[in-house]
C-alpha angles and dihedrals in degrees: 000000000000123000116210123188117217122191115215116191116211114193133188118258112280093236090064090057097054116116117261118249116253111209113217129220112253123183131019106249128101090249088056090053090049091050091050090048091053092045092052091049090052090049091052090049090052092049091049089051089053090051091049089054090050090052090049091049091050093048091051091051092046090057089056096054125083095224097043119214 
């Protein structure tokens, strides 16, 4: 009997690894600054949601391994 070790790499989905958009400030009025502030907040929320999905993905994979994570 011969035992052979095989490494299998499991990677997160590519869409979770894409860079987050960084909204730019356009205009010079206070309302433009407010709009940019809101857009950046939304971008951060979206990035945090991606990271939450990565944590979920990792937890699911950890459950499947014998050693855990």
